[in-house]
Structures are given as C-alpha cells and as structure tokens.
N, C-alpha and C positions, 0 to 999 in steps of 0.2 A: 459190499456187507458179504457176510460169510451166514449161508441157513447155518444157523445149530440145531440139537436135537432140543425138539420142548424139556426147557429145564422148569426146577422153579424160580421164579422173579424173586428182584430185591420185594421183601416186604413196606411197600409205601404208606406214609403218615402226612398229613397238610399241616398245617401251621398260616394262623394269620396272624400278622402283626400290625399294632399301634402305639407307632412311638418309638420303635424297639422291642415293646414287652408282645409277649404268645396271651392273645382271646380268645382262640378258638385253637383248638388240637383235636382232628380224627384221623382212622385210619379211614384211607381210602377204599373201599369195598368191589368188589368186581362191578365194570362196567360205569360205576358211577365216576360223574364228570369235577373234578378239581372244584371249577368256577359255579358249578350248580349243587358240589356239595359244601361250597362257602351259605351261596342266600341261602338254602335251604335249613342252616341253622343262624340262619339272622345276621348274616355277614355280608356285604358286598366289593367283592377284591377289585383294587384298586390299580395293582400290577406286578408279575411274578415279582421279587427279592434276591431268592438264590438257591439253589439245592447244594443240602447238605446232607452227604451221605457217610455209609459206614462198613467195612467189609465184611466183619463176625458177631455178632450175624446180617448180613446182607439188608440193609434198609436206608430208603429216599427217604427226606423232608422236603417238600414241595412248600417254601415261605413263597407268601404274599402279603402284601402292602394292602390293608382290606379298613372300610369303616363302616358304622352297622348300620344297618339298614331300617327306616324310614323311624326309628327309634330303637328297636330293638337290641339288645348286647348279650352278654356271652348267657344270660339267664334262658333266653329263649329257644321255644320248644324246637324239638327238631320234625320239621315237613319231609314228605315225599318233596323231589324236585316236581314243577308239573309236566313239564316235559325231558325225559330221558335221552331224545335223541338217536332212539334206539335205531340203524333201516336192516336191510337185509339188500343182497345183492339183488339187482333185478333181474337176470337169469337164474336163479337157486333153485331146483330140483330138489326136494327131499321126500328121499325113502320112507317107504311107512312105518313108524317104531326108531326111526333113523336121529337123535337126540345131538342136538352141537356142543363139542368141549367148551368147559372154559378157558381161558388161554387171555392172562393178561401179560403186558408187553411194554416193554419200558428201552425206549429207544432216544439219542442224543444224536442231533446234529448241526454241520456248523451254518454259518452263515460266514464263505469265507470269502473276502475279498482283498483284489490289490492291482498294481496295479493297469494286469490284463483282463480286469475285470469282474465277477461272480464264477464260485466254481458250481457247478453245476454237474449230475451225477445219470447219466441214460441205463432205466433200469432193464434187465436182457431178457429172451424168451420167455426164461423160462419162467417170469412171474407172471401175479397180473395184473401187474400197471408194464405192459412188454411197449417200448418204443417210448413210455414218458418219461418229460425230465424229473428229479431231485434235489432235492440237496445231499448233499455226500455227509453216510452216517447210519447208522444202526444202532441193532440191539448190545443193548448192556449185559454183558455178560455175567454168570453167578460172583456172585464177590467182586466183584471189578464198579470202579467208582466213576459217574460219571465223562469225569475230564479223561481218566485216565481210557476210558471209550471213544471218545472223541479223538483223541489223537491219532489211538488205531486204527479209528477208522478211518478216517480221513489217510493216511497212511496208505491203509487196503484199498482203498477204492481212488485215489490218485496218483501218489508216493509227494503228495507234498508236505509241509512244514510248515505247523501254522503256531501263530501266539493267539490264545483266548485271551477276550476284551470285555465279556461282560457276555451277560443273560439274554438275551431276546426275546424269547418266548417259552411257553407251556403250553400246550392244545392237549389236544386228548377227543376222542372217539371210537362210538361203541355201534358195531355191527354185526350180524350173522351172515356168513358165506364158508365159503369151500376156500379152502391154501393147497397152493400151486400144487402138491399133490394130491388133494382131496376130499380130505380131510374137512368134517363140520364142523364149523371151528365158532363158537359165542366169541370171537376178538373185539379185547375193550386195549386200545392204542395209547398210550403214554406219551406223546412226544416233547424230550425238553432240547429247544434251541441257543446255542450261543454263538454268541461273532465273533468269528474269526478275520486274524489278518496273516495273508504267508508278504512274508517283504521281500522273498526270491524266489518266486515264479518260475514254474517250469512248465514244460507241455506235459502235459497229466499224462500218469502211466496206472491203469489200474492192475496190481500185485494179486489181486485175491481171484487171479482168472478161475472161473467156471462158478463164480457166487451170483450173486443178481445185478451185480451194475455191468454193464456192457460197456460203456463208455463212459468217461469225465471231458470233460472243458469248461473252459475259463469262457464268459458270456456278457458281453458289454454290460452293467447295469440296467442303458435302457432300455435295453431288449428283452430284459426277462420275464414281461409280461405279453410279450407274444411268442413264447416258446411254448410247446406243449408239455406241461407242466400236469405233475400227478394230481388228483384231488385234492389229497388233505394240503398241499401249498399253492393253489395255483390261486388262491384269493390272496394269504397272509401273506406268503413271502414282495411280492410288487410292493403294498402298502408297507410293509416291514423298512424297504429297498426306499421306498419314496419320504416317509418320515426320516429315516436318517438322512437321506440328502435333501430333505427342505424343501418334497416334491408337494403337490395337490398328491393324495393320494387315488390309484385308479380306480375306476368306478366298478364296482362289484356285480354288473350285468355284464362285465364284457366274461366275467367265468361264468356265468350263468348257464 
C-alpha cells in the first residue's frame, strides 16, 4: 500500500435494514464503531450486507442487516455505548501539552484465494507492524470507490488480477498512538474486507516499491492461523476462512 499524505477521507454513514427497508441511519462519528453505533440506537447488527460508495461528494454507506434489540425500535433514544474500545499503544510516551490529531481512515482488503492458497502481505520495516503479515489492501483514496481501491491495492502489493465475489466483513478499531513518522494520532480505522478469487495465480510481485508492503505470498488456507498475523486480522481471518470451508472456528486463545 502507498503511504499517502493525510487528506480528507470519505464521509461514512451506517444504515441498518430489515427486509430491505432502512430502519436506522446515521453518520459515523470519529471513533465510533459501526456495530456499537447500531446497538446504541436500539438495533442489533446481524451481518454486514453491502458497501455503497459515491465519488462526489465522497461518501460511503456501510449497510447491515439488523434486528431490534430487546423490543426496541427506531424510536429508541440514543445512548452512548458502554465500551468505546479505545486503546493506547503500550509504549506510548506523550510530551506534556501534546495532543493527538484525529484521523479516520477507511481501508479495503481482499481475502484473495486461489489454487495456491490465500494471498497475504508482509509489512515493511517502515511500519509499526514490521515483519507481521496481513491481507493485501490499503487506504481508499479521495473520490475512490471501495472496489476500485481493492483492485488497485491488490495489483500494487502482489501483481495479481482478481474477481471480487462478495463482502466478507467490516471491522473497526480506535486507538491513540504514533504513526510511523512519529505524529501522535487519535486513529479511527474502518476496514472493509471482500472475498476475491484469482483464477490465474502467479508468483506475487510488489509493484509499490518503497510502500508499506515488503513482500506478498500465497499461503495454504490451513496454515494461515500459524502465520504471524497483524493484530487486526489475527483472530478474524482464520475464523472467516474456517467458516467458509466448513471447518471448526480456531480458538481465540491461540491469538490472545
């Protein structure tokens, strides 16, 4: 993935639907997690259904299937989530008077499979996850639609051409820490992952030389759980692959 300057990101909205009808809709605030935002408004997310984007103005809508929580409906009063899941880097040192800069980042990733396995990317030394592995993907550029960003990132990081087959998951996290270049950030990550298939897999080649990807590789699906995965995917990716293949979900204790 290319390291881009800090630029305005897409405005993010979250919609909850029941039987195809939108029953709740809100703009995602900085640091707000989509699932907690839905629950705080009286709706339980069942699963992410779709991601809809437009270029100008640059907006993304995260669409979830939902059902009412404990008999609550769309007129339920909004209540703040009981847990915001905000964390701080363990080794974070803050200079007196230093304030974290809010930064909300939308990124797309591909769970790319082929006859050769699952496509993974290893983070470069210039990142905070040096040596760890994750999904191919990266940030959505201004005015870019998610699927456009996915195809671009897969090519930049691996040289593969893929066909997207569906939405896999939407995850989000919120923490305070330092960017690789040292800036203190109040970082809100929204990650959209798609299932994708590569019909003609080749030896991966990183075209975005000097970016955050050191290398990419095909890994057998059964071996993914034993790879040094970055924390954002260490639990969820093996579980998603197991569910797809009809295998038992790996224990989360393995990655705690």
